[in-house]
N, C-alpha and C positions, 0 to 999 in steps of 0.2 A: 504494499500499500504506500501511497506517496502522498505528500502535502495536499495536493489538489483533491485528492479521494477523501482524506480526513475534513477538509475544508467543506466539501460537499455534504458529508454526513452531518456535521455540525450545523450547517446552514438548514438542512431539511428539519433537523431536530428543533432548532430554534423557531422555525415556522410552525412547527405543530404545537409548541407550548407557548407561543407568543402571547395570546390573550390571558394566560395564567400568571405571566410575569409581572412583578411590580413595575410601575411606571418608570422608576428611576433606572432600573435594569434594561427595560425596553429602550429608554433614551441612550444609555451607554452603549448597548449593542448597535443601535441605529447609528450613532456617532462614529463608531469604530468601523461600520460598514462603508461609510460614504466619505468622499473626499472632496466632492464639489457639488454645487447646487443643483445642477442638471440631474445627476444620479440621486440626489437626495429627494427631490420631487418625484422622480419616478418610484422610488422605493417607498416614499410615504404614501403615494396614491395606491400602490399594490397592496400595502399592509392594511390600509383603511378599507379597500375594497374586500379583502380576504377576511379581515377581522374588524367588523364595523365598532366593536367595543373599544377599539383603540383610537378611535377617531376623536380628535379634540373637540370639546364642546365649542359651540358657536361663540363668537366674540360678542361681548355685551353690546347692546346698541346705546347710542348716546342719547342722554336725556336732554331735551331742549327746554 
């Protein structure tokens, strides 16, 4: 087995347990997985589509 095989195994495992992970662990894994804004947006959309529970709540509206 090589590094790429282990990385693939760990990645699939992380996807399986993602919604059960504490938010701070999700954020640390996410930050470790991405290194630019383009990939970050794609990964965020993928995770939110796959695990709606991980979606950030909507931003509060401004009171006038």
